[in-house]
KOLGU-4560 file (N, C-alpha, C; in nm, 3 decimals, padded with zeros to 5 digits):
<recs>
<n_xx: 10.241 n_yy: 12.748 n_zz: 10.152 ca_xx: 10.362 ca_yy: 12.754 ca_zz: 10.234 c_xx: 10.414 c_yy: 12.896 c_zz: 10.243 mol: A seq: 1 type: UNK>
<n_xx: 10.485 n_yy: 12.922 n_zz: 10.347 ca_xx: 10.545 ca_yy: 13.055 ca_zz: 10.366 c_xx: 10.697 c_yy: 13.044 c_zz: 10.356 mol: A seq: 2 type: UNK>
<n_xx: 10.760 n_yy: 13.154 n_zz: 10.322 ca_xx: 10.905 ca_yy: 13.155 ca_zz: 10.308 c_xx: 10.968 c_yy: 13.167 c_zz: 10.447 mol: A seq: 3 type: UNK>
<n_xx: 11.054 n_yy: 13.072 n_zz: 10.479 ca_xx: 11.129 ca_yy: 13.079 ca_zz: 10.604 c_xx: 11.263 c_yy: 13.009 c_zz: 10.583 mol: A seq: 4 type: UNK>
<n_xx: 11.363 n_yy: 13.041 n_zz: 10.665 ca_xx: 11.500 ca_yy: 12.993 ca_zz: 10.640 c_xx: 11.514 c_yy: 12.841 c_zz: 10.627 mol: A seq: 5 type: UNK>
<n_xx: 11.438 n_yy: 12.763 n_zz: 10.701 ca_xx: 11.454 ca_yy: 12.617 ca_zz: 10.698 c_xx: 11.373 c_yy: 12.548 c_zz: 10.591 mol: A seq: 6 type: UNK>
<n_xx: 11.304 n_yy: 12.625 n_zz: 10.506 ca_xx: 11.217 ca_yy: 12.565 ca_zz: 10.405 c_xx: 11.299 c_yy: 12.500 c_zz: 10.294 mol: A seq: 7 type: UNK>
<n_xx: 11.242 n_yy: 12.397 n_zz: 10.235 ca_xx: 11.306 ca_yy: 12.334 ca_zz: 10.121 c_xx: 11.198 c_yy: 12.303 c_zz: 10.017 mol: A seq: 8 type: UNK>
<n_xx: 11.236 n_yy: 12.281 n_zz: 09.891 ca_xx: 11.138 ca_yy: 12.254 ca_zz: 09.786 c_xx: 11.048 c_yy: 12.134 c_zz: 09.816 mol: A seq: 9 type: UNK>
<n_xx: 11.099 n_yy: 12.035 n_zz: 09.887 ca_xx: 11.017 ca_yy: 11.918 ca_zz: 09.917 c_xx: 10.900 c_yy: 11.953 c_zz: 10.007 mol: A seq: 10 type: UNK>
<n_xx: 10.917 n_yy: 12.047 n_zz: 10.098 ca_xx: 10.807 ca_yy: 12.089 ca_zz: 10.182 c_xx: 10.699 c_yy: 12.159 c_zz: 10.100 mol: A seq: 11 type: UNK>
<n_xx: 10.738 n_yy: 12.240 n_zz: 10.005 ca_xx: 10.642 ca_yy: 12.307 ca_zz: 09.919 c_xx: 10.566 c_yy: 12.205 c_zz: 09.835 mol: A seq: 12 type: UNK>
<n_xx: 10.636 n_yy: 12.103 n_zz: 09.787 ca_xx: 10.571 ca_yy: 11.997 ca_zz: 09.708 c_xx: 10.470 c_yy: 11.924 c_zz: 09.794 mol: A seq: 13 type: UNK>
<n_xx: 10.505 n_yy: 11.892 n_zz: 09.918 ca_xx: 10.416 ca_yy: 11.818 ca_zz: 10.006 c_xx: 10.290 c_yy: 11.897 c_zz: 10.036 mol: A seq: 14 type: UNK>
<n_xx: 10.301 n_yy: 12.028 n_zz: 10.048 ca_xx: 10.185 ca_yy: 12.112 ca_zz: 10.074 c_xx: 10.089 c_yy: 12.109 c_zz: 09.956 mol: A seq: 15 type: UNK>
<n_xx: 10.139 n_yy: 12.108 n_zz: 09.835 ca_xx: 10.054 ca_yy: 12.108 ca_zz: 09.717 c_xx: 10.004 c_yy: 11.972 c_zz: 09.675 mol: A seq: 16 type: UNK>
<n_xx: 10.056 n_yy: 11.867 n_zz: 09.735 ca_xx: 10.018 ca_yy: 11.732 ca_zz: 09.692 c_xx: 09.874 c_yy: 11.697 c_zz: 09.722 mol: A seq: 17 type: UNK>
<n_xx: 09.813 n_yy: 11.762 n_zz: 09.820 ca_xx: 09.673 ca_yy: 11.732 ca_zz: 09.852 c_xx: 09.582 c_yy: 11.764 c_zz: 09.733 mol: A seq: 18 type: UNK>
<n_xx: 09.617 n_yy: 11.865 n_zz: 09.655 ca_xx: 09.535 ca_yy: 11.900 ca_zz: 09.539 c_xx: 09.547 c_yy: 11.795 c_zz: 09.428 mol: A seq: 19 type: UNK>
<n_xx: 09.664 n_yy: 11.738 n_zz: 09.412 ca_xx: 09.682 ca_yy: 11.629 ca_zz: 09.316 c_xx: 09.603 c_yy: 11.506 c_zz: 09.360 mol: A seq: 20 type: UNK>
<n_xx: 09.606 n_yy: 11.477 n_zz: 09.489 ca_xx: 09.531 ca_yy: 11.364 ca_zz: 09.543 c_xx: 09.382 c_yy: 11.383 c_zz: 09.520 mol: A seq: 21 type: UNK>
<n_xx: 09.333 n_yy: 11.503 n_zz: 09.546 ca_xx: 09.192 ca_yy: 11.533 ca_zz: 09.525 c_xx: 09.155 c_yy: 11.518 c_zz: 09.378 mol: A seq: 22 type: UNK>
<n_xx: 09.238 n_yy: 11.567 n_zz: 09.287 ca_xx: 09.210 ca_yy: 11.555 ca_zz: 09.144 c_xx: 09.205 c_yy: 11.409 c_zz: 09.102 mol: A seq: 23 type: UNK>
<n_xx: 09.292 n_yy: 11.326 n_zz: 09.159 ca_xx: 09.292 ca_yy: 11.183 ca_zz: 09.124 c_xx: 09.165 c_yy: 11.114 c_zz: 09.173 mol: A seq: 24 type: UNK>
<n_xx: 09.120 n_yy: 11.146 n_zz: 09.294 ca_xx: 09.001 ca_yy: 11.081 ca_zz: 09.348 c_xx: 08.874 c_yy: 11.123 c_zz: 09.274 mol: A seq: 25 type: UNK>
<n_xx: 08.861 n_yy: 11.253 n_zz: 09.252 ca_xx: 08.740 ca_yy: 11.304 ca_zz: 09.188 c_xx: 08.748 c_yy: 11.287 c_zz: 09.037 mol: A seq: 26 type: UNK>
<n_xx: 08.868 n_yy: 11.284 n_zz: 08.981 ca_xx: 08.893 ca_yy: 11.265 ca_zz: 08.838 c_xx: 08.832 c_yy: 11.379 c_zz: 08.756 mol: A seq: 27 type: UNK>
<n_xx: 08.875 n_yy: 11.500 n_zz: 08.785 ca_xx: 08.826 ca_yy: 11.620 ca_zz: 08.718 c_xx: 08.904 c_yy: 11.647 c_zz: 08.590 mol: A seq: 28 type: UNK>
<n_xx: 08.833 n_yy: 11.683 n_zz: 08.485 ca_xx: 08.896 ca_yy: 11.723 ca_zz: 08.359 c_xx: 08.821 c_yy: 11.845 c_zz: 08.307 mol: A seq: 29 type: UNK>
<n_xx: 08.882 n_yy: 11.962 n_zz: 08.320 ca_xx: 08.820 ca_yy: 12.084 ca_zz: 08.270 c_xx: 08.851 c_yy: 12.099 c_zz: 08.122 mol: A seq: 30 type: UNK>
<n_xx: 08.750 n_yy: 12.133 n_zz: 08.044 ca_xx: 08.764 ca_yy: 12.156 ca_zz: 07.900 c_xx: 08.724 c_yy: 12.302 c_zz: 07.876 mol: A seq: 31 type: UNK>
<n_xx: 08.823 n_yy: 12.390 n_zz: 07.880 ca_xx: 08.796 ca_yy: 12.534 ca_zz: 07.874 c_xx: 08.725 c_yy: 12.579 c_zz: 07.747 mol: A seq: 32 type: UNK>
<n_xx: 08.767 n_yy: 12.535 n_zz: 07.625 ca_xx: 08.700 ca_yy: 12.584 ca_zz: 07.505 c_xx: 08.551 c_yy: 12.550 c_zz: 07.501 mol: A seq: 33 type: UNK>
<n_xx: 08.513 n_yy: 12.437 n_zz: 07.556 ca_xx: 08.372 ca_yy: 12.398 ca_zz: 07.556 c_xx: 08.297 c_yy: 12.440 c_zz: 07.680 mol: A seq: 34 type: UNK>
<n_xx: 08.366 n_yy: 12.507 n_zz: 07.775 ca_xx: 08.307 ca_yy: 12.547 ca_zz: 07.901 c_xx: 08.244 c_yy: 12.428 c_zz: 07.973 mol: A seq: 35 type: UNK>
<n_xx: 08.319 n_yy: 12.317 n_zz: 07.977 ca_xx: 08.271 ca_yy: 12.193 ca_zz: 08.038 c_xx: 08.366 c_yy: 12.146 c_zz: 08.147 mol: A seq: 36 type: UNK>
<n_xx: 08.309 n_yy: 12.072 n_zz: 08.241 ca_xx: 08.387 ca_yy: 12.000 ca_zz: 08.340 c_xx: 08.341 c_yy: 11.855 c_zz: 08.335 mol: A seq: 37 type: UNK>
<n_xx: 08.435 n_yy: 11.765 n_zz: 08.310 ca_xx: 08.404 ca_yy: 11.622 ca_zz: 08.306 c_xx: 08.454 c_yy: 11.557 c_zz: 08.434 mol: A seq: 38 type: UNK>
<n_xx: 08.368 n_yy: 11.479 n_zz: 08.497 ca_xx: 08.405 ca_yy: 11.400 ca_zz: 08.615 c_xx: 08.382 c_yy: 11.256 c_zz: 08.575 mol: A seq: 39 type: UNK>
<n_xx: 08.491 n_yy: 11.180 n_zz: 08.562 ca_xx: 08.482 ca_yy: 11.044 ca_zz: 08.509 c_xx: 08.515 c_yy: 10.943 c_zz: 08.618 mol: A seq: 40 type: UNK>
<n_xx: 08.419 n_yy: 10.862 n_zz: 08.654 ca_xx: 08.433 ca_yy: 10.755 ca_zz: 08.753 c_xx: 08.506 c_yy: 10.800 c_zz: 08.879 mol: A seq: 41 type: UNK>
<n_xx: 08.445 n_yy: 10.894 n_zz: 08.954 ca_xx: 08.508 ca_yy: 10.937 ca_zz: 09.079 c_xx: 08.518 c_yy: 10.819 c_zz: 09.176 mol: A seq: 42 type: UNK>
<n_xx: 08.625 n_yy: 10.815 n_zz: 09.253 ca_xx: 08.648 ca_yy: 10.704 ca_zz: 09.346 c_xx: 08.703 c_yy: 10.757 c_zz: 09.478 mol: A seq: 43 type: UNK>
<n_xx: 08.632 n_yy: 10.728 n_zz: 09.585 ca_xx: 08.681 ca_yy: 10.762 ca_zz: 09.718 c_xx: 08.744 c_yy: 10.638 c_zz: 09.779 mol: A seq: 44 type: UNK>
<n_xx: 08.854 n_yy: 10.655 n_zz: 09.852 ca_xx: 08.915 ca_yy: 10.539 ca_zz: 09.918 c_xx: 08.826 c_yy: 10.487 c_zz: 10.031 mol: A seq: 45 type: UNK>
<n_xx: 08.853 n_yy: 10.367 n_zz: 10.078 ca_xx: 08.770 ca_yy: 10.301 ca_zz: 10.179 c_xx: 08.757 c_yy: 10.381 c_zz: 10.308 mol: A seq: 46 type: UNK>
<n_xx: 08.856 n_yy: 10.461 n_zz: 10.340 ca_xx: 08.852 ca_yy: 10.535 ca_zz: 10.466 c_xx: 08.783 c_yy: 10.671 c_zz: 10.455 mol: A seq: 47 type: UNK>
<n_xx: 08.731 n_yy: 10.705 n_zz: 10.337 ca_xx: 08.656 ca_yy: 10.830 ca_zz: 10.319 c_xx: 08.519 c_yy: 10.793 c_zz: 10.263 mol: A seq: 48 type: UNK>
<n_xx: 08.413 n_yy: 10.817 n_zz: 10.341 ca_xx: 08.278 ca_yy: 10.785 ca_zz: 10.295 c_xx: 08.210 c_yy: 10.904 c_zz: 10.228 mol: A seq: 49 type: UNK>
<n_xx: 08.252 n_yy: 11.024 n_zz: 10.264 ca_xx: 08.187 ca_yy: 11.143 ca_zz: 10.211 c_xx: 08.290 c_yy: 11.254 c_zz: 10.197 mol: A seq: 50 type: UNK>
<n_xx: 08.277 n_yy: 11.330 n_zz: 10.089 ca_xx: 08.368 ca_yy: 11.441 ca_zz: 10.063 c_xx: 08.288 c_yy: 11.556 c_zz: 10.004 mol: A seq: 51 type: UNK>
<n_xx: 08.305 n_yy: 11.674 n_zz: 10.059 ca_xx: 08.240 ca_yy: 11.793 ca_zz: 10.007 c_xx: 08.349 c_yy: 11.889 c_zz: 09.960 mol: A seq: 52 type: UNK>
<n_xx: 08.348 n_yy: 11.920 n_zz: 09.832 ca_xx: 08.443 ca_yy: 12.015 ca_zz: 09.774 c_xx: 08.366 c_yy: 12.146 c_zz: 09.757 mol: A seq: 53 type: UNK>
<n_xx: 08.410 n_yy: 12.249 n_zz: 09.830 ca_xx: 08.339 ca_yy: 12.377 ca_zz: 09.827 c_xx: 08.424 c_yy: 12.483 c_zz: 09.759 mol: A seq: 54 type: UNK>
<n_xx: 08.354 n_yy: 12.572 n_zz: 09.688 ca_xx: 08.416 ca_yy: 12.688 ca_zz: 09.624 c_xx: 08.525 c_yy: 12.651 c_zz: 09.525 mol: A seq: 55 type: UNK>
<n_xx: 08.501 n_yy: 12.548 n_zz: 09.445 ca_xx: 08.593 ca_yy: 12.509 ca_zz: 09.339 c_xx: 08.574 c_yy: 12.605 c_zz: 09.223 mol: A seq: 56 type: UNK>
<n_xx: 08.675 n_yy: 12.685 n_zz: 09.195 ca_xx: 08.665 ca_yy: 12.787 ca_zz: 09.090 c_xx: 08.723 c_yy: 12.734 c_zz: 08.959 mol: A seq: 57 type: UNK>
<n_xx: 08.640 n_yy: 12.739 n_zz: 08.854 ca_xx: 08.683 ca_yy: 12.703 ca_zz: 08.719 c_xx: 08.639 c_yy: 12.818 c_zz: 08.629 mol: A seq: 58 type: UNK>
<n_xx: 08.734 n_yy: 12.897 n_zz: 08.585 ca_xx: 08.701 ca_yy: 13.018 ca_zz: 08.511 c_xx: 08.624 c_yy: 13.112 c_zz: 08.601 mol: A seq: 59 type: UNK>
<n_xx: 08.507 n_yy: 13.158 n_zz: 08.555 ca_xx: 08.425 ca_yy: 13.248 ca_zz: 08.637 c_xx: 08.319 c_yy: 13.173 c_zz: 08.716 mol: A seq: 60 type: UNK>
<n_xx: 08.318 n_yy: 13.041 n_zz: 08.707 ca_xx: 08.219 ca_yy: 12.958 ca_zz: 08.776 c_xx: 08.275 c_yy: 12.908 c_zz: 08.909 mol: A seq: 61 type: UNK>
<n_xx: 08.188 n_yy: 12.904 n_zz: 09.010 ca_xx: 08.223 ca_yy: 12.846 ca_zz: 09.140 c_xx: 08.128 c_yy: 12.730 c_zz: 09.166 mol: A seq: 62 type: UNK>
<n_xx: 08.188 n_yy: 12.613 n_zz: 09.197 ca_xx: 08.110 ca_yy: 12.491 ca_zz: 09.218 c_xx: 08.127 c_yy: 12.438 c_zz: 09.359 mol: A seq: 63 type: UNK>
<n_xx: 08.023 n_yy: 12.369 n_zz: 09.406 ca_xx: 08.033 ca_yy: 12.282 ca_zz: 09.523 c_xx: 07.998 c_yy: 12.142 c_zz: 09.474 mol: A seq: 64 type: UNK>
<n_xx: 08.081 n_yy: 12.044 n_zz: 09.505 ca_xx: 08.058 ca_yy: 11.905 ca_zz: 09.466 c_xx: 08.047 c_yy: 11.819 c_zz: 09.592 mol: A seq: 65 type: UNK>
<n_xx: 07.954 n_yy: 11.725 n_zz: 09.590 ca_xx: 07.940 ca_yy: 11.631 ca_zz: 09.701 c_xx: 07.962 c_yy: 11.490 c_zz: 09.649 mol: A seq: 66 type: UNK>
<n_xx: 08.056 n_yy: 11.418 n_zz: 09.710 ca_xx: 08.084 ca_yy: 11.280 ca_zz: 09.673 c_xx: 08.051 c_yy: 11.190 c_zz: 09.791 mol: A seq: 67 type: UNK>
<n_xx: 07.989 n_yy: 11.075 n_zz: 09.763 ca_xx: 07.957 ca_yy: 10.977 ca_zz: 09.866 c_xx: 07.993 c_yy: 10.838 c_zz: 09.817 mol: A seq: 68 type: UNK>
<n_xx: 08.052 n_yy: 10.760 n_zz: 09.909 ca_xx: 08.090 ca_yy: 10.623 ca_zz: 09.876 c_xx: 08.001 c_yy: 10.527 c_zz: 09.951 mol: A seq: 69 type: UNK>
<n_xx: 07.951 n_yy: 10.425 n_zz: 09.879 ca_xx: 07.876 ca_yy: 10.315 ca_zz: 09.938 c_xx: 07.934 c_yy: 10.187 c_zz: 09.880 mol: A seq: 70 type: UNK>
<n_xx: 07.997 n_yy: 10.107 n_zz: 09.965 ca_xx: 08.068 ca_yy: 09.986 ca_zz: 09.921 c_xx: 08.174 c_yy: 10.023 c_zz: 09.819 mol: A seq: 71 type: UNK>
<n_xx: 08.158 n_yy: 09.979 n_zz: 09.695 ca_xx: 08.259 ca_yy: 10.008 ca_zz: 09.592 c_xx: 08.215 c_yy: 10.116 c_zz: 09.494 mol: A seq: 72 type: UNK>
<n_xx: 08.101 n_yy: 10.179 n_zz: 09.521 ca_xx: 08.046 ca_yy: 10.280 ca_zz: 09.430 c_xx: 08.058 c_yy: 10.419 c_zz: 09.491 mol: A seq: 73 type: UNK>
<n_xx: 08.107 n_yy: 10.513 n_zz: 09.412 ca_xx: 08.113 ca_yy: 10.652 ca_zz: 09.454 c_xx: 08.021 c_yy: 10.734 c_zz: 09.364 mol: A seq: 74 type: UNK>
<n_xx: 07.932 n_yy: 10.812 n_zz: 09.426 ca_xx: 07.844 ca_yy: 10.900 ca_zz: 09.350 c_xx: 07.890 c_yy: 11.044 c_zz: 09.369 mol: A seq: 75 type: UNK>
<n_xx: 07.860 n_yy: 11.125 n_zz: 09.270 ca_xx: 07.899 ca_yy: 11.266 ca_zz: 09.272 c_xx: 07.782 c_yy: 11.349 c_zz: 09.225 mol: A seq: 76 type: UNK>
<n_xx: 07.756 n_yy: 11.459 n_zz: 09.295 ca_xx: 07.651 ca_yy: 11.550 ca_zz: 09.249 c_xx: 07.697 c_yy: 11.693 c_zz: 09.269 mol: A seq: 77 type: UNK>
<n_xx: 07.644 n_yy: 11.781 n_zz: 09.186 ca_xx: 07.674 ca_yy: 11.923 ca_zz: 09.194 c_xx: 07.575 c_yy: 11.984 c_zz: 09.293 mol: A seq: 78 type: UNK>
<n_xx: 07.627 n_yy: 12.043 n_zz: 09.399 ca_xx: 07.543 ca_yy: 12.106 ca_zz: 09.500 c_xx: 07.518 c_yy: 12.252 c_zz: 09.464 mol: A seq: 79 type: UNK>
<n_xx: 07.621 n_yy: 12.317 n_zz: 09.408 ca_xx: 07.608 ca_yy: 12.457 ca_zz: 09.368 c_xx: 07.686 c_yy: 12.479 c_zz: 09.239 mol: A seq: 80 type: UNK>
<n_xx: 07.627 n_yy: 12.554 n_zz: 09.146 ca_xx: 07.693 ca_yy: 12.592 ca_zz: 09.022 c_xx: 07.657 c_yy: 12.738 c_zz: 08.998 mol: A seq: 81 type: UNK>
<n_xx: 07.750 n_yy: 12.829 n_zz: 09.028 ca_xx: 07.720 ca_yy: 12.972 ca_zz: 09.022 c_xx: 07.746 c_yy: 13.033 c_zz: 08.885 mol: A seq: 82 type: UNK>
<n_xx: 07.776 n_yy: 12.952 n_zz: 08.786 ca_xx: 07.805 ca_yy: 13.006 ca_zz: 08.654 c_xx: 07.736 c_yy: 12.927 c_zz: 08.545 mol: A seq: 83 type: UNK>
<n_xx: 07.790 n_yy: 12.935 n_zz: 08.424 ca_xx: 07.730 ca_yy: 12.865 ca_zz: 08.311 c_xx: 07.814 c_yy: 12.745 c_zz: 08.267 mol: A seq: 84 type: UNK>
<n_xx: 07.895 n_yy: 12.691 n_zz: 08.358 ca_xx: 07.976 ca_yy: 12.574 ca_zz: 08.329 c_xx: 07.888 c_yy: 12.450 c_zz: 08.323 mol: A seq: 85 type: UNK>
<n_xx: 07.905 n_yy: 12.370 n_zz: 08.219 ca_xx: 07.834 ca_yy: 12.243 ca_zz: 08.208 c_xx: 07.916 c_yy: 12.134 c_zz: 08.274 mol: A seq: 86 type: UNK>
<n_xx: 07.854 n_yy: 12.063 n_zz: 08.369 ca_xx: 07.923 ca_yy: 11.956 ca_zz: 08.441 c_xx: 07.869 c_yy: 11.822 c_zz: 08.392 mol: A seq: 87 type: UNK>
<n_xx: 07.958 n_yy: 11.737 n_zz: 08.342 ca_xx: 07.921 ca_yy: 11.604 ca_zz: 08.294 c_xx: 07.981 c_yy: 11.503 c_zz: 08.391 mol: A seq: 88 type: UNK>
<n_xx: 07.895 n_yy: 11.422 n_zz: 08.454 ca_xx: 07.942 ca_yy: 11.321 ca_zz: 08.550 c_xx: 07.917 c_yy: 11.184 c_zz: 08.490 mol: A seq: 89 type: UNK>
<n_xx: 08.024 n_yy: 11.108 n_zz: 08.471 ca_xx: 08.014 ca_yy: 10.972 ca_zz: 08.418 c_xx: 08.059 c_yy: 10.875 c_zz: 08.526 mol: A seq: 90 type: UNK>
<n_xx: 07.964 n_yy: 10.793 n_zz: 08.573 ca_xx: 07.997 ca_yy: 10.699 ca_zz: 08.681 c_xx: 08.040 c_yy: 10.566 c_zz: 08.627 mol: A seq: 91 type: UNK>
</recs>
């Protein structure tokens, strides 16, 4: 968001809420001391069949993640991992 006279805190919150929604769907848990990223039972809603998360930066690592939904199952795979981050996906 940008600063302008008619802005209010609720507008700033609404702009950032997409990141919370994404974290809930993908279920990301970064564990910095172990240099790990855990993805536990990712779930896409019925109206999203495919999601590509590009340039997700965690520390010095940049990831691309691809999620696909088929019926009630969502799969997740790492498309790109530019660092030494260990990604653990539990479906």
